Every structure is written in C-alpha cells, then in structure tokens.
Biopython code that builds the backbone (N, CA, C, O; Angstrom):
import numpy as np
from Bio.PDB.StructureBuilder import StructureBuilder

atoms = [
    (1, "UNK", "N", (-8.812, -43.489, -27.112)),
    (1, "UNK", "CA", (-8.243, -43.410, -25.776)),
    (1, "UNK", "C", (-8.448, -42.022, -25.182)),
    (1, "UNK", "O", (-8.839, -41.893, -24.022)),
    (2, "UNK", "N", (-8.185, -40.987, -25.974)),
    (2, "UNK", "CA", (-8.307, -39.617, -25.481)),
    (2, "UNK", "C", (-9.762, -39.265, -25.184)),
    (2, "UNK", "O", (-10.056, -38.557, -24.220)),
    (3, "UNK", "N", (-10.670, -39.770, -26.027)),
    (3, "UNK", "CA", (-12.086, -39.482, -25.830)),
    (3, "UNK", "C", (-12.595, -40.133, -24.544)),
    (3, "UNK", "O", (-13.363, -39.519, -23.804)),
    (4, "UNK", "N", (-12.177, -41.362, -24.275)),
    (4, "UNK", "CA", (-12.624, -42.031, -23.054)),
    (4, "UNK", "C", (-12.035, -41.350, -21.817)),
    (4, "UNK", "O", (-12.706, -41.252, -20.790)),
    (5, "UNK", "N", (-10.798, -40.884, -21.906)),
    (5, "UNK", "CA", (-10.184, -40.175, -20.781)),
    (5, "UNK", "C", (-10.917, -38.870, -20.502)),
    (5, "UNK", "O", (-11.185, -38.539, -19.347)),
    (6, "UNK", "N", (-11.239, -38.133, -21.556)),
    (6, "UNK", "CA", (-11.951, -36.872, -21.344)),
    (6, "UNK", "C", (-13.367, -37.119, -20.842)),
    (6, "UNK", "O", (-13.896, -36.309, -20.080)),
    (7, "UNK", "N", (-13.993, -38.221, -21.252)),
    (7, "UNK", "CA", (-15.326, -38.557, -20.749)),
    (7, "UNK", "C", (-15.270, -38.873, -19.262)),
    (7, "UNK", "O", (-16.118, -38.412, -18.498)),
    (8, "UNK", "N", (-14.288, -39.649, -18.848)),
    (8, "UNK", "CA", (-14.140, -39.988, -17.428)),
    (8, "UNK", "C", (-13.860, -38.732, -16.609)),
    (8, "UNK", "O", (-14.431, -38.562, -15.532)),
    (9, "UNK", "N", (-13.004, -37.865, -17.092)),
    (9, "UNK", "CA", (-12.707, -36.616, -16.378)),
    (9, "UNK", "C", (-13.957, -35.752, -16.291)),
    (9, "UNK", "O", (-14.218, -35.146, -15.252)),
    (10, "UNK", "N", (-14.731, -35.690, -17.367)),
    (10, "UNK", "CA", (-15.973, -34.918, -17.350)),
    (10, "UNK", "C", (-16.969, -35.462, -16.351)),
    (10, "UNK", "O", (-17.622, -34.692, -15.647)),
    (11, "UNK", "N", (-17.099, -36.783, -16.277)),
    (11, "UNK", "CA", (-18.016, -37.397, -15.311)),
    (11, "UNK", "C", (-17.550, -37.124, -13.888)),
    (11, "UNK", "O", (-18.373, -36.856, -13.013)),
    (12, "UNK", "N", (-16.255, -37.187, -13.644)),
    (12, "UNK", "CA", (-15.729, -36.907, -12.303)),
    (12, "UNK", "C", (-15.974, -35.454, -11.897)),
    (12, "UNK", "O", (-16.335, -35.182, -10.752)),
    (13, "UNK", "N", (-15.780, -34.525, -12.826)),
    (13, "UNK", "CA", (-16.036, -33.111, -12.527)),
    (13, "UNK", "C", (-17.517, -32.882, -12.251)),
    (13, "UNK", "O", (-17.870, -32.141, -11.333)),
    (14, "UNK", "N", (-18.384, -33.512, -13.038)),
    (14, "UNK", "CA", (-19.821, -33.389, -12.821)),
    (14, "UNK", "C", (-20.213, -33.957, -11.464)),
    (14, "UNK", "O", (-21.039, -33.371, -10.764)),
    (15, "UNK", "N", (-19.632, -35.087, -11.087)),
    (15, "UNK", "CA", (-19.917, -35.678, -9.782)),
    (15, "UNK", "C", (-19.433, -34.773, -8.656)),
    (15, "UNK", "O", (-20.111, -34.646, -7.637)),
    (16, "UNK", "N", (-18.277, -34.145, -8.819)),
    (16, "UNK", "CA", (-17.758, -33.232, -7.799)),
    (16, "UNK", "C", (-18.690, -32.045, -7.606)),
    (16, "UNK", "O", (-18.977, -31.653, -6.475)),
    (17, "UNK", "N", (-19.157, -31.480, -8.696)),
    (17, "UNK", "CA", (-20.047, -30.324, -8.611)),
    (17, "UNK", "C", (-21.407, -30.731, -8.057)),
    (17, "UNK", "O", (-21.975, -30.023, -7.227)),
    (18, "UNK", "N", (-21.933, -31.869, -8.511)),
    (18, "UNK", "CA", (-23.277, -32.287, -8.120)),
    (18, "UNK", "C", (-23.358, -32.716, -6.666)),
    (18, "UNK", "O", (-24.413, -32.561, -6.051)),
    (19, "UNK", "N", (-22.295, -33.244, -6.099)),
    (19, "UNK", "CA", (-22.356, -33.749, -4.730)),
    (19, "UNK", "C", (-21.695, -32.820, -3.731)),
    (19, "UNK", "O", (-21.465, -33.222, -2.591)),
    (20, "UNK", "N", (-21.388, -31.618, -4.110)),
    (20, "UNK", "CA", (-20.663, -30.706, -3.230)),
    (20, "UNK", "C", (-21.385, -30.382, -1.950)),
    (20, "UNK", "O", (-20.756, -30.329, -0.893)),
    (21, "UNK", "N", (-22.673, -30.164, -2.002)),
    (21, "UNK", "CA", (-23.426, -29.754, -0.818)),
    (21, "UNK", "C", (-24.421, -30.821, -0.385)),
    (21, "UNK", "O", (-25.371, -30.508, 0.333)),
    (22, "UNK", "N", (-24.235, -32.059, -0.795)),
    (22, "UNK", "CA", (-25.234, -33.076, -0.501)),
    (22, "UNK", "C", (-24.994, -33.801, 0.813)),
    (22, "UNK", "O", (-25.840, -34.592, 1.231)),
    (23, "UNK", "N", (-23.891, -33.563, 1.468)),
    (23, "UNK", "CA", (-23.628, -34.257, 2.721)),
    (23, "UNK", "C", (-23.887, -33.332, 3.893)),
    (23, "UNK", "O", (-23.883, -32.108, 3.760)),
    (24, "UNK", "N", (-24.115, -33.951, 5.052)),
    (24, "UNK", "CA", (-24.366, -33.170, 6.262)),
    (24, "UNK", "C", (-23.162, -33.146, 7.186)),
    (24, "UNK", "O", (-23.178, -32.452, 8.203)),
    (25, "UNK", "N", (-22.119, -33.894, 6.848)),
    (25, "UNK", "CA", (-20.901, -33.977, 7.666)),
    (25, "UNK", "C", (-21.200, -34.462, 9.079)),
    (25, "UNK", "O", (-20.522, -34.062, 10.026)),
    (26, "UNK", "N", (-22.209, -35.321, 9.233)),
    (26, "UNK", "CA", (-22.532, -35.871, 10.541)),
    (26, "UNK", "C", (-22.105, -37.332, 10.569)),
    (26, "UNK", "O", (-22.324, -38.078, 9.615)),
    (27, "UNK", "N", (-21.506, -37.717, 11.658)),
    (27, "UNK", "CA", (-21.044, -39.086, 11.818)),
    (27, "UNK", "C", (-22.234, -39.988, 12.148)),
    (27, "UNK", "O", (-23.197, -39.548, 12.775)),
    (28, "UNK", "N", (-22.162, -41.237, 11.727)),
    (28, "UNK", "CA", (-23.192, -42.204, 12.091)),
    (28, "UNK", "C", (-23.030, -42.538, 13.569)),
    (28, "UNK", "O", (-21.914, -42.727, 14.052)),
    (29, "UNK", "N", (-24.155, -42.610, 14.284)),
    (29, "UNK", "CA", (-24.130, -42.847, 15.720)),
    (29, "UNK", "C", (-24.650, -44.250, 15.988)),
    (29, "UNK", "O", (-25.695, -44.641, 15.467)),
    (30, "UNK", "N", (-23.925, -45.002, 16.797)),
    (30, "UNK", "CA", (-24.350, -46.349, 17.163)),
    (30, "UNK", "C", (-25.534, -46.264, 18.121)),
    (30, "UNK", "O", (-25.802, -45.211, 18.701)),
    (31, "UNK", "N", (-26.229, -47.371, 18.279)),
    (31, "UNK", "CA", (-27.432, -47.399, 19.115)),
    (31, "UNK", "C", (-27.102, -47.114, 20.579)),
    (31, "UNK", "O", (-27.908, -46.502, 21.279)),
    (32, "UNK", "N", (-25.928, -47.547, 21.054)),
    (32, "UNK", "CA", (-25.595, -47.327, 22.470)),
    (32, "UNK", "C", (-25.095, -45.909, 22.748)),
    (32, "UNK", "O", (-25.060, -45.493, 23.905)),
    (33, "UNK", "N", (-24.712, -45.167, 21.724)),
    (33, "UNK", "CA", (-24.238, -43.788, 21.895)),
    (33, "UNK", "C", (-25.395, -42.825, 21.653)),
    (33, "UNK", "O", (-25.523, -42.270, 20.562)),
    (34, "UNK", "N", (-26.220, -42.629, 22.644)),
    (34, "UNK", "CA", (-27.393, -41.763, 22.514)),
    (34, "UNK", "C", (-27.137, -40.372, 23.085)),
    (34, "UNK", "O", (-28.084, -39.686, 23.469)),
    (35, "UNK", "N", (-25.909, -39.954, 23.146)),
    (35, "UNK", "CA", (-25.573, -38.650, 23.692)),
    (35, "UNK", "C", (-25.925, -37.564, 22.680)),
    (35, "UNK", "O", (-25.616, -37.690, 21.495)),
    (36, "UNK", "N", (-26.567, -36.507, 23.144)),
    (36, "UNK", "CA", (-27.006, -35.428, 22.254)),
    (36, "UNK", "C", (-25.846, -34.496, 21.941)),
    (36, "UNK", "O", (-25.159, -34.023, 22.847)),
    (37, "UNK", "N", (-25.630, -34.234, 20.665)),
    (37, "UNK", "CA", (-24.663, -33.226, 20.247)),
    (37, "UNK", "C", (-25.417, -32.184, 19.435)),
    (37, "UNK", "O", (-25.977, -32.504, 18.386)),
    (38, "UNK", "N", (-25.439, -30.951, 19.904)),
    (38, "UNK", "CA", (-26.203, -29.922, 19.193)),
    (38, "UNK", "C", (-25.585, -29.611, 17.834)),
    (38, "UNK", "O", (-24.374, -29.739, 17.655)),
    (39, "UNK", "N", (-26.406, -29.209, 16.889)),
    (39, "UNK", "CA", (-25.860, -28.835, 15.579)),
    (39, "UNK", "C", (-25.050, -27.551, 15.675)),
    (39, "UNK", "O", (-25.061, -26.871, 16.701)),
    (40, "UNK", "N", (-24.348, -27.227, 14.595)),
    (40, "UNK", "CA", (-23.520, -26.028, 14.577)),
    (40, "UNK", "C", (-24.357, -24.783, 14.809)),
    (40, "UNK", "O", (-23.935, -23.866, 15.512)),
    (41, "UNK", "N", (-25.539, -24.750, 14.220)),
    (41, "UNK", "CA", (-26.418, -23.605, 14.367)),
    (41, "UNK", "C", (-27.796, -24.110, 14.754)),
    (41, "UNK", "O", (-28.307, -25.044, 14.135)),
    (42, "UNK", "N", (-28.410, -23.509, 15.773)),
    (42, "UNK", "CA", (-29.695, -24.017, 16.243)),
    (42, "UNK", "C", (-30.826, -23.016, 16.060)),
    (42, "UNK", "O", (-31.904, -23.211, 16.623)),
    (43, "UNK", "N", (-30.617, -21.951, 15.291)),
    (43, "UNK", "CA", (-31.706, -21.012, 15.095)),
    (43, "UNK", "C", (-32.689, -21.545, 14.067)),
    (43, "UNK", "O", (-32.341, -22.377, 13.228)),
    (44, "UNK", "N", (-33.897, -21.065, 14.140)),
    (44, "UNK", "CA", (-34.955, -21.485, 13.229)),
    (44, "UNK", "C", (-34.777, -20.754, 11.904)),
    (44, "UNK", "O", (-34.628, -19.532, 11.893)),
    (45, "UNK", "N", (-34.790, -21.480, 10.785)),
    (45, "UNK", "CA", (-34.579, -20.847, 9.491)),
    (45, "UNK", "C", (-35.760, -19.984, 9.078)),
    (45, "UNK", "O", (-35.624, -19.150, 8.184)),
    (46, "UNK", "N", (-36.916, -20.164, 9.708)),
    (46, "UNK", "CA", (-38.080, -19.355, 9.372)),
    (46, "UNK", "C", (-38.119, -18.048, 10.164)),
    (46, "UNK", "O", (-38.955, -17.186, 9.894)),
    (47, "UNK", "N", (-37.227, -17.897, 11.129)),
    (47, "UNK", "CA", (-37.181, -16.679, 11.932)),
    (47, "UNK", "C", (-36.378, -15.623, 11.181)),
    (47, "UNK", "O", (-35.176, -15.783, 10.968)),
    (48, "UNK", "N", (-37.048, -14.545, 10.782)),
    (48, "UNK", "CA", (-36.373, -13.529, 9.970)),
    (48, "UNK", "C", (-35.336, -12.736, 10.755)),
    (48, "UNK", "O", (-34.445, -12.139, 10.152)),
    (49, "UNK", "N", (-35.425, -12.714, 12.063)),
    (49, "UNK", "CA", (-34.454, -11.962, 12.862)),
    (49, "UNK", "C", (-33.308, -12.842, 13.363)),
    (49, "UNK", "O", (-32.430, -12.357, 14.076)),
    (50, "UNK", "N", (-33.306, -14.117, 13.004)),
    (50, "UNK", "CA", (-32.300, -15.029, 13.540)),
    (50, "UNK", "C", (-30.891, -14.638, 13.116)),
    (50, "UNK", "O", (-29.957, -14.743, 13.911)),
    (51, "UNK", "N", (-30.728, -14.193, 11.889)),
    (51, "UNK", "CA", (-29.388, -13.829, 11.432)),
    (51, "UNK", "C", (-28.894, -12.533, 12.057)),
    (51, "UNK", "O", (-27.691, -12.278, 12.096)),
    (52, "UNK", "N", (-29.816, -11.716, 12.544)),
    (52, "UNK", "CA", (-29.418, -10.473, 13.197)),
    (52, "UNK", "C", (-28.796, -10.775, 14.553)),
    (52, "UNK", "O", (-27.841, -10.117, 14.965)),
    (53, "UNK", "N", (-29.344, -11.778, 15.251)),
    (53, "UNK", "CA", (-28.910, -12.072, 16.605)),
    (53, "UNK", "C", (-27.933, -13.240, 16.695)),
    (53, "UNK", "O", (-27.567, -13.656, 17.794)),
    (54, "UNK", "N", (-27.514, -13.763, 15.571)),
    (54, "UNK", "CA", (-26.556, -14.862, 15.597)),
    (54, "UNK", "C", (-25.391, -14.545, 14.668)),
    (54, "UNK", "O", (-25.401, -13.536, 13.963)),
    (55, "UNK", "N", (-24.420, -15.390, 14.677)),
    (55, "UNK", "CA", (-23.241, -15.215, 13.849)),
    (55, "UNK", "C", (-23.273, -16.258, 12.734)),
    (55, "UNK", "O", (-22.943, -17.417, 12.984)),
    (56, "UNK", "N", (-23.664, -15.883, 11.498)),
    (56, "UNK", "CA", (-23.756, -16.879, 10.427)),
    (56, "UNK", "C", (-22.421, -17.522, 10.083)),
    (56, "UNK", "O", (-22.389, -18.670, 9.639)),
    (57, "UNK", "N", (-21.326, -16.809, 10.279)),
    (57, "UNK", "CA", (-20.016, -17.395, 9.982)),
    (57, "UNK", "C", (-19.716, -18.550, 10.925)),
    (57, "UNK", "O", (-19.045, -19.508, 10.542)),
    (58, "UNK", "N", (-20.206, -18.466, 12.150)),
    (58, "UNK", "CA", (-19.982, -19.543, 13.103)),
    (58, "UNK", "C", (-20.773, -20.784, 12.720)),
    (58, "UNK", "O", (-20.373, -21.898, 13.059)),
    (59, "UNK", "N", (-21.882, -20.611, 12.022)),
    (59, "UNK", "CA", (-22.701, -21.742, 11.615)),
    (59, "UNK", "C", (-22.356, -22.288, 10.251)),
    (59, "UNK", "O", (-23.008, -23.224, 9.789)),
    (60, "UNK", "N", (-21.350, -21.736, 9.583)),
    (60, "UNK", "CA", (-21.007, -22.211, 8.243)),
    (60, "UNK", "C", (-20.215, -23.513, 8.328)),
    (60, "UNK", "O", (-19.640, -23.852, 9.363)),
    (61, "UNK", "N", (-20.205, -24.213, 7.232)),
    (61, "UNK", "CA", (-19.529, -25.510, 7.199)),
    (61, "UNK", "C", (-18.020, -25.346, 7.329)),
    (61, "UNK", "O", (-17.437, -24.404, 6.791)),
    (62, "UNK", "N", (-17.403, -26.265, 8.041)),
    (62, "UNK", "CA", (-15.956, -26.215, 8.214)),
    (62, "UNK", "C", (-15.263, -26.673, 6.936)),
    (62, "UNK", "O", (-14.353, -26.005, 6.445)),
    (63, "UNK", "N", (-15.689, -27.797, 6.405)),
    (63, "UNK", "CA", (-15.121, -28.326, 5.160)),
    (63, "UNK", "C", (-16.029, -27.908, 4.019)),
    (63, "UNK", "O", (-16.942, -28.642, 3.642)),
    (64, "UNK", "N", (-15.784, -26.754, 3.483)),
    (64, "UNK", "CA", (-16.632, -26.199, 2.443)),
    (64, "UNK", "C", (-16.318, -26.834, 1.096)),
    (64, "UNK", "O", (-15.315, -27.533, 0.949)),
    (65, "UNK", "N", (-17.177, -26.588, 0.118)),
    (65, "UNK", "CA", (-16.977, -27.145, -1.220)),
    (65, "UNK", "C", (-15.741, -26.511, -1.853)),
    (65, "UNK", "O", (-15.597, -25.290, -1.809)),
    (66, "UNK", "N", (-14.847, -27.305, -2.439)),
    (66, "UNK", "CA", (-13.587, -26.751, -2.961)),
    (66, "UNK", "C", (-13.772, -25.782, -4.126)),
    (66, "UNK", "O", (-12.926, -24.911, -4.329)),
    (67, "UNK", "N", (-14.848, -25.908, -4.892)),
    (67, "UNK", "CA", (-15.042, -24.998, -6.017)),
    (67, "UNK", "C", (-15.542, -23.623, -5.581)),
    (67, "UNK", "O", (-15.608, -22.705, -6.398)),
    (68, "UNK", "N", (-15.895, -23.470, -4.301)),
    (68, "UNK", "CA", (-16.306, -22.153, -3.808)),
    (68, "UNK", "C", (-15.160, -21.154, -3.951)),
    (68, "UNK", "O", (-15.391, -19.982, -4.249)),
    (69, "UNK", "N", (-13.931, -21.613, -3.740)),
    (69, "UNK", "CA", (-12.779, -20.713, -3.863)),
    (69, "UNK", "C", (-12.563, -20.297, -5.308)),
    (69, "UNK", "O", (-12.114, -19.181, -5.568)),
    (70, "UNK", "N", (-12.875, -21.174, -6.246)),
    (70, "UNK", "CA", (-12.803, -20.803, -7.661)),
    (70, "UNK", "C", (-13.817, -19.698, -7.940)),
    (70, "UNK", "O", (-13.534, -18.755, -8.678)),
    (71, "UNK", "N", (-15.001, -19.823, -7.341)),
    (71, "UNK", "CA", (-16.018, -18.784, -7.497)),
    (71, "UNK", "C", (-15.577, -17.460, -6.901)),
    (71, "UNK", "O", (-15.813, -16.401, -7.483)),
    (72, "UNK", "N", (-14.936, -17.518, -5.738)),
    (72, "UNK", "CA", (-14.437, -16.284, -5.126)),
    (72, "UNK", "C", (-13.398, -15.612, -6.014)),
    (72, "UNK", "O", (-13.382, -14.388, -6.145)),
    (73, "UNK", "N", (-12.538, -16.411, -6.617)),
    (73, "UNK", "CA", (-11.475, -15.858, -7.455)),
    (73, "UNK", "C", (-12.032, -15.314, -8.768)),
    (73, "UNK", "O", (-11.590, -14.266, -9.240)),
    (74, "UNK", "N", (-13.003, -16.019, -9.366)),
    (74, "UNK", "CA", (-13.533, -15.614, -10.667)),
    (74, "UNK", "C", (-14.652, -14.578, -10.576)),
    (74, "UNK", "O", (-15.099, -14.074, -11.606)),
    (75, "UNK", "N", (-15.110, -14.251, -9.375)),
    (75, "UNK", "CA", (-16.181, -13.260, -9.226)),
    (75, "UNK", "C", (-15.815, -11.904, -9.844)),
    (75, "UNK", "O", (-16.632, -11.344, -10.575)),
    (76, "UNK", "N", (-14.629, -11.355, -9.582)),
    (76, "UNK", "CA", (-14.263, -10.089, -10.235)),
    (76, "UNK", "C", (-14.169, -10.209, -11.757)),
    (76, "UNK", "O", (-14.440, -9.243, -12.469)),
    (77, "UNK", "N", (-13.789, -11.381, -12.258)),
    (77, "UNK", "CA", (-13.734, -11.584, -13.710)),
    (77, "UNK", "C", (-15.137, -11.487, -14.300)),
    (77, "UNK", "O", (-15.326, -10.924, -15.378)),
    (78, "UNK", "N", (-16.118, -12.038, -13.589)),
    (78, "UNK", "CA", (-17.499, -11.944, -14.042)),
    (78, "UNK", "C", (-18.000, -10.518, -14.058)),
    (78, "UNK", "O", (-18.712, -10.117, -14.978)),
    (79, "UNK", "N", (-17.633, -9.746, -13.046)),
    (79, "UNK", "CA", (-18.031, -8.334, -13.032)),
    (79, "UNK", "C", (-17.362, -7.565, -14.168)),
    (79, "UNK", "O", (-17.992, -6.716, -14.800)),
    (80, "UNK", "N", (-16.096, -7.856, -14.428)),
    (80, "UNK", "CA", (-15.402, -7.190, -15.538)),
    (80, "UNK", "C", (-16.057, -7.542, -16.866)),
    (80, "UNK", "O", (-16.195, -6.680, -17.734)),
    (81, "UNK", "N", (-16.460, -8.794, -17.033)),
    (81, "UNK", "CA", (-17.170, -9.201, -18.246)),
    (81, "UNK", "C", (-18.511, -8.475, -18.361)),
    (81, "UNK", "O", (-18.889, -8.025, -19.442)),
    (82, "UNK", "N", (-19.229, -8.366, -17.233)),
    (82, "UNK", "CA", (-20.536, -7.705, -17.253)),
    (82, "UNK", "C", (-20.405, -6.235, -17.630)),
    (82, "UNK", "O", (-21.120, -5.750, -18.507)),
    (83, "UNK", "N", (-19.490, -5.523, -16.968)),
    (83, "UNK", "CA", (-19.345, -4.089, -17.235)),
    (83, "UNK", "C", (-18.588, -3.801, -18.528)),
    (83, "UNK", "O", (-18.824, -2.769, -19.157)),
    (84, "UNK", "N", (-17.686, -4.686, -18.936)),
    (84, "UNK", "CA", (-16.879, -4.418, -20.117)),
    (84, "UNK", "C", (-17.480, -4.894, -21.422)),
    (84, "UNK", "O", (-17.223, -4.306, -22.472)),
    (85, "UNK", "N", (-18.290, -5.967, -21.374)),
    (85, "UNK", "CA", (-18.833, -6.534, -22.610)),
    (85, "UNK", "C", (-20.359, -6.542, -22.617)),
    (85, "UNK", "O", (-20.979, -6.056, -23.563)),
    (86, "UNK", "N", (-20.961, -7.089, -21.570)),
    (86, "UNK", "CA", (-22.407, -7.298, -21.567)),
    (86, "UNK", "C", (-23.196, -5.991, -21.573)),
    (86, "UNK", "O", (-24.083, -5.813, -22.407)),
    (87, "UNK", "N", (-22.891, -5.092, -20.670)),
    (87, "UNK", "CA", (-23.655, -3.840, -20.595)),
    (87, "UNK", "C", (-23.462, -2.948, -21.817)),
    (87, "UNK", "O", (-24.435, -2.352, -22.278)),
    (88, "UNK", "N", (-22.241, -2.827, -22.368)),
    (88, "UNK", "CA", (-22.127, -2.062, -23.622)),
    (88, "UNK", "C", (-22.916, -2.684, -24.774)),
    (88, "UNK", "O", (-23.427, -1.962, -25.631)),
    (89, "UNK", "N", (-23.021, -4.014, -24.804)),
    (89, "UNK", "CA", (-23.824, -4.655, -25.854)),
    (89, "UNK", "C", (-25.305, -4.320, -25.682)),
    (89, "UNK", "O", (-26.006, -4.112, -26.673)),
    (90, "UNK", "N", (-25.791, -4.266, -24.444)),
    (90, "UNK", "CA", (-27.177, -3.860, -24.207)),
    (90, "UNK", "C", (-27.389, -2.410, -24.621)),
    (90, "UNK", "O", (-28.429, -2.072, -25.186)),
    (91, "UNK", "N", (-26.416, -1.559, -24.348)),
    (91, "UNK", "CA", (-26.523, -0.155, -24.754)),
    (91, "UNK", "C", (-26.545, -0.043, -26.276)),
    (91, "UNK", "O", (-27.330, 0.725, -26.831)),
    (92, "UNK", "N", (-25.696, -0.799, -26.944)),
    (92, "UNK", "CA", (-25.682, -0.810, -28.406)),
    (92, "UNK", "C", (-27.009, -1.335, -28.958)),
    (92, "UNK", "O", (-27.542, -0.789, -29.924)),
    (93, "UNK", "N", (-27.532, -2.378, -28.351)),
    (93, "UNK", "CA", (-28.813, -2.923, -28.796)),
    (93, "UNK", "C", (-29.970, -1.979, -28.561)),
    (93, "UNK", "O", (-30.942, -1.984, -29.316)),
    (94, "UNK", "N", (-29.876, -1.171, -27.521)),
    (94, "UNK", "CA", (-30.942, -0.215, -27.226)),
    (94, "UNK", "C", (-30.994, 0.949, -28.193)),
    (94, "UNK", "O", (-32.023, 1.618, -28.296)),
    (95, "UNK", "N", (-29.904, 1.207, -28.907)),
    (95, "UNK", "CA", (-29.897, 2.332, -29.849)),
    (95, "UNK", "C", (-30.744, 2.044, -31.081)),
    (95, "UNK", "O", (-31.365, 2.957, -31.624)),
    (96, "UNK", "N", (-30.782, 0.802, -31.529)),
    (96, "UNK", "CA", (-31.637, 0.421, -32.667)),
    (96, "UNK", "C", (-32.271, -0.937, -32.348)),
    (96, "UNK", "O", (-31.774, -1.977, -32.779)),
    (97, "UNK", "N", (-33.372, -0.918, -31.590)),
    (97, "UNK", "CA", (-33.937, -2.168, -31.079)),
    (97, "UNK", "C", (-34.387, -3.146, -32.168)),
    (97, "UNK", "O", (-34.220, -4.356, -32.013)),
    (98, "UNK", "N", (-34.950, -2.644, -33.258)),
    (98, "UNK", "CA", (-35.451, -3.559, -34.290)),
    (98, "UNK", "C", (-34.306, -4.300, -34.976)),
    (98, "UNK", "O", (-34.434, -5.480, -35.303)),
    (99, "UNK", "N", (-33.204, -3.618, -35.192)),
    (99, "UNK", "CA", (-32.062, -4.221, -35.873)),
    (99, "UNK", "C", (-31.383, -5.297, -35.014)),
    (99, "UNK", "O", (-30.945, -6.324, -35.534)),
    (100, "UNK", "N", (-31.299, -5.060, -33.707)),
    (100, "UNK", "CA", (-30.576, -5.964, -32.810)),
    (100, "UNK", "C", (-31.477, -6.932, -32.048)),
    (100, "UNK", "O", (-30.968, -7.765, -31.298)),
    (101, "UNK", "N", (-32.802, -6.852, -32.216)),
    (101, "UNK", "CA", (-33.705, -7.741, -31.490)),
    (101, "UNK", "C", (-33.861, -7.378, -30.028)),
    (101, "UNK", "O", (-34.150, -8.239, -29.197)),
    (102, "UNK", "N", (-33.671, -6.115, -29.713)),
    (102, "UNK", "CA", (-33.779, -5.612, -28.339)),
    (102, "UNK", "C", (-35.258, -5.444, -28.013)),
    (102, "UNK", "O", (-35.927, -4.599, -28.609)),
    (103, "UNK", "N", (-35.781, -6.239, -27.071)),
    (103, "UNK", "CA", (-37.212, -6.240, -26.774)),
    (103, "UNK", "C", (-37.526, -5.362, -25.575)),
    (103, "UNK", "O", (-36.626, -4.827, -24.927)),
    (104, "UNK", "N", (-38.822, -5.220, -25.288)),
    (104, "UNK", "CA", (-39.253, -4.458, -24.114)),
    (104, "UNK", "C", (-38.780, -5.134, -22.834)),
    (104, "UNK", "O", (-38.475, -4.460, -21.850)),
    (105, "UNK", "N", (-38.719, -6.456, -22.844)),
    (105, "UNK", "CA", (-38.221, -7.177, -21.675)),
    (105, "UNK", "C", (-36.739, -6.877, -21.447)),
    (105, "UNK", "O", (-36.314, -6.699, -20.306)),
    (106, "UNK", "N", (-35.958, -6.821, -22.514)),
    (106, "UNK", "CA", (-34.544, -6.452, -22.388)),
    (106, "UNK", "C", (-34.398, -5.048, -21.822)),
    (106, "UNK", "O", (-33.529, -4.790, -20.990)),
    (107, "UNK", "N", (-35.253, -4.149, -22.280)),
    (107, "UNK", "CA", (-35.208, -2.776, -21.792)),
    (107, "UNK", "C", (-35.529, -2.714, -20.306)),
    (107, "UNK", "O", (-34.883, -1.985, -19.554)),
    (108, "UNK", "N", (-36.543, -3.492, -19.880)),
    (108, "UNK", "CA", (-36.919, -3.511, -18.470)),
    (108, "UNK", "C", (-35.775, -4.072, -17.621)),
    (108, "UNK", "O", (-35.448, -3.511, -16.575)),
    (109, "UNK", "N", (-35.167, -5.170, -18.065)),
    (109, "UNK", "CA", (-34.070, -5.766, -17.308)),
    (109, "UNK", "C", (-32.857, -4.842, -17.249)),
    (109, "UNK", "O", (-32.187, -4.755, -16.220)),
    (110, "UNK", "N", (-32.580, -4.161, -18.347)),
    (110, "UNK", "CA", (-31.453, -3.233, -18.380)),
    (110, "UNK", "C", (-31.701, -2.038, -17.464)),
    (110, "UNK", "O", (-30.765, -1.519, -16.855)),
    (111, "UNK", "N", (-32.961, -1.595, -17.363)),
    (111, "UNK", "CA", (-33.289, -0.463, -16.496)),
    (111, "UNK", "C", (-33.194, -0.834, -15.018)),
    (111, "UNK", "O", (-32.964, 0.038, -14.180)),
    (112, "UNK", "N", (-33.368, -2.110, -14.685)),
    (112, "UNK", "CA", (-33.330, -2.545, -13.284)),
    (112, "UNK", "C", (-31.917, -2.769, -12.770)),
    (112, "UNK", "O", (-31.723, -2.940, -11.567)),
    (113, "UNK", "N", (-30.940, -2.772, -13.640)),
    (113, "UNK", "CA", (-29.553, -2.979, -13.209)),
    (113, "UNK", "C", (-29.055, -1.775, -12.436)),
    (113, "UNK", "O", (-29.475, -0.642, -12.666)),
    (114, "UNK", "N", (-28.154, -2.050, -11.520)),
    (114, "UNK", "CA", (-27.601, -0.963, -10.706)),
    (114, "UNK", "C", (-26.181, -0.681, -11.099)),
    (114, "UNK", "O", (-25.545, 0.203, -10.525)),
]
sb = StructureBuilder()
sb.init_structure("model")
sb.init_model(0)
sb.init_chain("A")
sb.init_seg("    ")
for serial, (resi, resn, name, xyz) in enumerate(atoms, 1):
    if name == "N":
        sb.init_residue(resn, " ", resi, " ")
    sb.init_atom(name, np.array(xyz, "f"), 0.0, 1.0, " ", f" {name:<3s}", serial, name[0])
structure = sb.get_structure()
C-alpha cells in the first residue's frame, strides 16, 4: 500500500514538473469570434535590442509555475552549498590531483569560476 502511494505521488510530482511550462494560457476561440487579441509581448525574439526597449516583467506569465518560488527560496541554499562544500572540495582536490582524481578539465572549470 505504501509503495503504491509513493509511486502515485512520484508520478504526480513528475507530471507537475514536466508540464509546468507547456501551456500557452490562451483560450480556445470559436469560429465566429475572429477578434484579434495581441499577445502579452510582441517583440521579435531574434532582435537583440528588444529587451533593452521593452519591459520583460510586463511580458512574463501571470500564472507562473508554482515550483519557481521553491527555486527562489532554495537559491541561497545552493550558493551556500557551493561556497561552503563544493569549492573547498575542489581546492582540496587541487592540492594533490593524482590522489583525488583532479583532472585538467576540473582545473579549467575551477579557474573559470567567479
């Protein structure tokens, strides 16, 4: 019973994450309602200066994905993990590369961090 419940909950969570950004939030229009309604944002995505001359916040979705707020809340936790655990481990690995498996690629990636 517990295994089936956890499987159903896992499938529901996966469906929530997978379908978060798949809708356009546009209503279906009947054939007789041919009235034009402009989209929230009408700038061309290939125009590199479009974001300079427009307001991206005005073009953002009204009903955003609910897990975005979890990301906003956990973002500082990720930075604390990176600076408190991950980067010191790279520094430790760089002191004796052969012993810790620290490769030239690891060194390059560590040097590119800010």
